[in-house]
N, CA, C and O atoms as a DFTB+ gen file, in Angstrom:
164 C
 N C O
     1  1     165.073     -54.909     252.690
     2  2     165.687     -53.701     252.127
     3  2     165.950     -53.861     250.637
     4  3     165.863     -52.896     249.878
     5  1     166.271     -55.085     250.219
     6  2     166.518     -55.292     248.789
     7  2     165.227     -55.153     247.989
     8  3     165.257     -54.783     246.816
     9  1     164.085     -55.452     248.629
    10  2     162.799     -55.247     247.933
    11  2     162.567     -53.769     247.666
    12  3     162.103     -53.390     246.591
    13  1     162.888     -52.942     248.643
    14  2     162.730     -51.503     248.445
    15  2     163.653     -51.004     247.332
    16  3     163.263     -50.197     246.488
    17  1     164.889     -51.509     247.356
    18  2     165.868     -51.013     246.392
    19  2     165.571     -51.506     244.978
    20  3     165.883     -50.811     244.011
    21  1     164.976     -52.689     244.838
    22  2     164.776     -53.254     243.504
    23  2     163.395     -52.950     242.938
    24  3     163.194     -53.060     241.728
    25  1     162.436     -52.569     243.784
    26  2     161.068     -52.380     243.300
    27  2     160.573     -50.958     243.512
    28  3     160.141     -50.306     242.561
    29  1     160.630     -50.471     244.741
    30  2     160.038     -49.171     245.023
    31  2     160.878     -48.018     244.502
    32  3     160.331     -47.001     244.077
    33  1     162.178     -48.158     244.527
    34  2     163.029     -47.055     244.082
    35  2     162.890     -46.778     242.581
    36  3     162.753     -45.611     242.214
    37  1     162.917     -47.781     241.688
    38  2     162.682     -47.484     240.274
    39  2     161.282     -46.929     240.006
    40  3     161.115     -46.062     239.148
    41  1     160.286     -47.419     240.727
    42  2     158.923     -46.896     240.544
    43  2     158.856     -45.435     240.967
    44  3     158.220     -44.620     240.298
    45  1     159.506     -45.104     242.072
    46  2     159.508     -43.719     242.534
    47  2     160.246     -42.819     241.548
    48  3     159.825     -41.686     241.315
    49  1     161.328     -43.303     240.971
    50  2     162.083     -42.507     240.004
    51  2     161.250     -42.268     238.753
    52  3     161.236     -41.159     238.218
    53  1     160.554     -43.301     238.283
    54  2     159.719     -43.151     237.087
    55  2     158.565     -42.204     237.364
    56  3     158.210     -41.405     236.498
    57  1     157.968     -42.272     238.554
    58  2     156.865     -41.370     238.889
    59  2     157.351     -39.931     238.979
    60  3     156.663     -39.018     238.521
    61  1     158.518     -39.715     239.557
    62  2     159.048     -38.358     239.634
    63  2     159.373     -37.813     238.250
    64  3     159.140     -36.637     237.971
    65  1     159.917     -38.675     237.377
    66  2     160.205     -38.245     236.014
    67  2     158.916     -37.896     235.272
    68  3     158.861     -36.903     234.546
    69  1     157.884     -38.713     235.456
    70  2     156.605     -38.424     234.811
    71  2     155.979     -37.144     235.329
    72  3     155.381     -36.392     234.559
    73  1     156.106     -36.887     236.618
    74  2     155.563     -35.651     237.175
    75  2     156.297     -34.436     236.627
    76  3     155.670     -33.423     236.316
    77  1     157.620     -34.525     236.503
    78  2     158.392     -33.416     235.946
    79  2     158.047     -33.205     234.472
    80  3     157.937     -32.068     234.012
    81  1     157.878     -34.291     233.743
    82  2     157.516     -34.173     232.331
    83  2     156.142     -33.546     232.177
    84  3     155.922     -32.732     231.280
    85  1     155.207     -33.925     233.059
    86  2     153.869     -33.331     233.010
    87  2     153.914     -31.853     233.351
    88  3     153.211     -31.057     232.729
    89  1     154.733     -31.468     234.332
    90  2     154.824     -30.064     234.718
    91  2     155.410     -29.224     233.589
    92  3     155.008     -28.077     233.394
    93  1     156.365     -29.793     232.842
    94  2     156.957     -29.042     231.732
    95  2     155.990     -28.962     230.559
    96  3     155.851     -27.904     229.945
    97  1     155.318     -30.073     230.239
    98  2     154.432     -30.070     229.074
    99  2     153.101     -29.399     229.363
   100  3     152.351     -29.119     228.429
   101  1     152.780     -29.131     230.625
   102  2     151.522     -28.461     230.943
   103  2     151.545     -27.000     230.508
   104  3     150.494     -26.370     230.400
   105  1     152.731     -26.458     230.260
   106  2     152.806     -25.062     229.812
   107  2     152.207     -24.884     228.425
   108  3     151.826     -23.772     228.057
   109  1     152.117     -25.961     227.649
   110  2     151.536     -25.856     226.317
   111  2     150.050     -25.523     226.413
   112  3     149.522     -24.780     225.586
   113  1     149.372     -26.077     227.429
   114  2     147.917     -25.945     227.523
   115  2     147.488     -24.755     228.356
   116  3     146.302     -24.615     228.658
   117  1     148.438     -23.875     228.746
   118  2     148.064     -22.723     229.542
   119  2     147.257     -21.743     228.687
   120  3     147.658     -21.423     227.568
   121  1     146.132     -21.270     229.205
   122  2     145.359     -20.275     228.459
   123  2     145.953     -18.871     228.617
   124  3     146.740     -18.616     229.529
   125  1     145.570     -17.987     227.731
   126  2     145.940     -16.592     227.884
   127  2     147.311     -16.245     227.341
   128  3     147.820     -16.891     226.425
   129  1     147.899     -15.213     227.925
   130  2     149.124     -14.666     227.374
   131  2     150.374     -15.282     227.992
   132  3     151.483     -14.857     227.666
   133  1     150.230     -16.269     228.873
   134  2     151.424     -16.861     229.450
   135  2     152.147     -17.733     228.437
   136  3     153.375     -17.821     228.447
   137  1     151.371     -18.388     227.550
   138  2     151.969     -19.242     226.557
   139  2     152.151     -18.536     225.220
   140  3     152.751     -19.090     224.299
   141  1     151.631     -17.305     225.113
   142  2     151.714     -16.581     223.853
   143  2     153.087     -15.904     223.736
   144  3     153.717     -15.585     224.745
   145  1     153.534     -15.692     222.518
   146  2     154.793     -14.953     222.344
   147  2     154.618     -13.488     222.710
   148  3     153.499     -12.984     222.800
   149  1     155.720     -12.825     222.915
   150  2     155.664     -11.414     223.317
   151  2     155.154     -10.558     222.145
   152  3     155.494     -10.812     220.990
   153  1     154.349      -9.562     222.451
   154  2     153.859      -8.673     221.376
   155  2     155.008      -7.832     220.805
   156  3     155.935      -7.436     221.511
   157  1     154.905      -7.584     219.522
   158  2     155.977      -6.838     218.852
   159  2     155.831      -5.342     219.070
   160  3     156.832      -4.639     219.206
   161  1     154.610      -4.846     219.107
   162  2     154.379      -3.406     219.249
   163  2     153.952      -3.061     220.615
   164  3     153.715      -1.889     220.910
């Protein structure tokens, strides 16, 4: 159990953080009007 707590848990936390960071930064590369600012007129 200590192996899981000392090795797998930090790896899982880092992977989840990386996945969340990728999901947030993927909005930059969206094509079309989803990433564009709202039209003024």
